[in-house]
C-alpha positions as CSV (number, residue, x, y, z in Angstrom):
1,M,0.2,0.2,0.0
2,E,3.2,2.4,0.9
3,L,4.6,1.9,-2.6
4,G,1.0,2.6,-4.3
5,A,0.8,5.8,-2.4
6,I,4.3,6.9,-3.4
7,F,3.3,6.1,-6.8
8,L,0.3,8.5,-6.8
9,L,2.0,11.0,-5.1
10,L,4.5,11.0,-7.9
11,L,2.1,11.0,-10.4
12,V,0.0,14.1,-8.8
13,L,3.3,16.0,-8.4
14,A,4.3,15.3,-12.3
15,I,0.9,16.4,-13.4
16,I,1.0,19.6,-11.4
17,V,4.7,20.4,-12.5
18,L,3.3,19.9,-16.2
19,F,0.2,22.1,-15.6
20,V,2.4,25.0,-14.1
21,S,5.2,24.9,-16.7
22,K,2.8,25.0,-19.5
23,P,2.1,28.4,-19.9
24,F,6.0,29.1,-19.7
25,S,6.5,26.8,-22.8
26,E,4.2,28.1,-24.6
27,N,5.1,31.9,-24.3
28,W,8.6,30.6,-25.2
29,R,7.2,29.1,-28.5
30,I,5.3,32.2,-29.4
31,Q,8.5,34.7,-28.6
32,A,10.8,32.3,-30.9
33,R,8.2,32.6,-33.7
34,S,7.6,36.1,-33.7
35,S,11.4,36.5,-33.4
36,H,11.9,34.3,-36.6
37,E,9.0,36.2,-38.3
38,L,10.7,39.6,-37.2
39,S,14.0,38.9,-38.6
40,S,12.6,37.8,-41.7
41,L,10.5,41.0,-42.0
42,L,13.7,43.0,-41.5
43,A,15.4,41.1,-44.3
44,E,12.6,41.8,-46.5
45,R,12.7,45.5,-45.8
46,E,16.3,45.7,-46.7
47,R,15.8,43.8,-49.9
48,A,13.2,46.4,-50.7
49,L,15.1,49.3,-50.1
50,N,18.0,47.8,-52.0
51,A,15.8,47.3,-55.2
52,L,14.3,50.5,-54.7
53,Q,17.9,52.3,-54.6
54,E,19.1,49.8,-57.5
55,L,16.0,51.0,-59.5
56,D,16.5,54.8,-58.9
57,F,20.4,54.2,-59.8
58,D,19.4,52.8,-63.1
59,Y,16.7,54.9,-64.1
60,G,19.2,57.7,-63.3
61,L,21.8,56.2,-65.7
62,G,19.0,55.7,-68.1
63,K,19.0,51.9,-68.2
64,V,14.9,51.9,-67.3
65,P,12.5,54.0,-69.3
66,Q,10.1,56.4,-67.7
67,D,6.9,54.3,-67.8
68,E,8.3,51.2,-66.5
69,Y,10.3,53.0,-64.0
70,S,7.4,54.5,-62.5
71,V,5.2,51.1,-62.6
72,Q,8.3,49.3,-60.9
73,R,8.5,52.1,-58.3
74,A,5.2,52.1,-57.4
75,N,5.3,48.3,-56.5
76,L,8.6,48.5,-54.8
77,L,7.0,51.1,-52.6
78,R,3.8,49.3,-52.2
79,N,5.4,46.1,-51.1
80,G,8.0,48.2,-49.0
81,A,4.7,49.9,-47.1
82,D,3.0,46.1,-46.4
83,V,6.4,45.0,-44.8
84,L,6.8,48.2,-42.8
85,R,3.2,47.7,-41.7
86,R,3.6,44.3,-40.5
87,L,7.1,45.3,-38.9
88,D,4.9,47.9,-36.8
89,E,2.1,45.4,-35.8
90,I,4.8,43.0,-34.8
91,Q,7.1,45.5,-32.8
92,G,3.8,47.0,-31.4
93,V,2.9,43.6,-29.8
94,E,6.4,43.3,-28.5
95,T,6.1,46.7,-26.9
96,M,3.0,46.0,-25.2
97,Q,4.4,42.4,-23.8
98,A,7.2,44.2,-22.5
99,E,7.5,45.3,-18.9
100,E,7.4,49.3,-18.4
101,P,11.2,50.0,-17.2
102,D,11.2,51.4,-13.5
103,K,11.6,55.0,-12.9
104,Q,15.2,54.5,-11.6
105,T,16.3,53.0,-14.5
106,F,14.6,55.7,-16.8
107,A,16.4,58.4,-15.0
108,K,19.8,56.8,-15.4
109,S,19.7,56.2,-18.8
110,H,18.5,59.9,-19.2
111,T,21.0,61.5,-17.2
112,S,24.0,60.1,-19.2
113,F,23.3,62.8,-22.0
114,L,25.9,65.3,-22.8
115,S,25.3,69.0,-21.7
116,D,24.8,71.9,-24.1
117,E,28.5,73.0,-23.8
118,D,30.0,69.5,-24.5
119,L,27.8,69.2,-27.5
120,E,28.8,72.6,-28.8
121,E,32.3,71.6,-28.3
122,L,32.2,68.4,-30.2
123,I,30.4,70.5,-33.2
124,A,33.1,73.2,-33.3
125,K,35.9,70.1,-33.4
126,R,33.9,68.7,-36.2
127,R,33.5,71.8,-38.1
128,G,37.3,72.4,-37.6
129,N,38.0,69.1,-38.9
130,R,36.0,69.4,-42.0
131,R,37.9,72.6,-42.8
132,Q,41.1,70.9,-42.7
133,K,40.5,69.4,-46.4
134,T,43.4,68.1,-48.3
135,A,45.5,70.6,-50.1
136,G,46.7,68.2,-52.6
137,F,49.6,65.8,-52.4
138,C,53.6,66.0,-51.3
139,P,55.5,66.6,-54.4
140,K,58.1,63.9,-53.0
141,C,56.2,60.9,-51.8
142,G,52.8,61.6,-53.4
143,K,50.6,61.2,-50.3
144,P,47.9,63.4,-49.3
145,I,48.4,66.5,-47.3
146,L,46.1,68.7,-45.3
147,R,46.2,72.7,-45.8
148,S,47.4,73.1,-42.1
149,D,50.5,71.1,-42.8
150,Q,53.7,72.7,-43.1
151,F,55.4,69.3,-43.6
152,C,54.4,66.0,-45.0
153,P,53.4,63.7,-42.1
154,T,54.8,60.5,-44.1
155,C,58.3,61.5,-45.5
156,G,59.0,65.2,-43.7
157,Q,59.3,67.2,-47.3
158,R,58.5,70.9,-46.7
159,V,55.3,71.7,-48.1
160,S,54.7,75.2,-49.6
161,S,52.2,77.4,-48.0
162,E,50.6,78.3,-51.2
């Protein structure tokens, strides 16, 4: 009798474990399916963008006639819009399923931004770098030089300031 009770207890425990774990396994399958669908839609979006760019490039070169170009472009735009719409639907479902971040995490992530002074300094450096375009090539070694260079950075040849 004791052996029968132990088997019955093990059977009840196994049923309870299966009952409790079922929602977790279903959630995992749903996430895996949506992840696969998301990656395939992202690849489809990239293909549509590449096809649209190639069509525009070919039209610019004169390889595609005007009437064919407009029809193909309209089809590509329609297909791309459908892909984007499906992506929005999937990502909207994922964001609804995701938990909202707590206030401390939100505050930490938004305090890491640069101050206005730091941004202005970075912009000024970037503009300064853009002004230093190449002034040509070194007469001795042929490497590119900047307008601000007095000597070639590669071989050390003195560069005229003209």
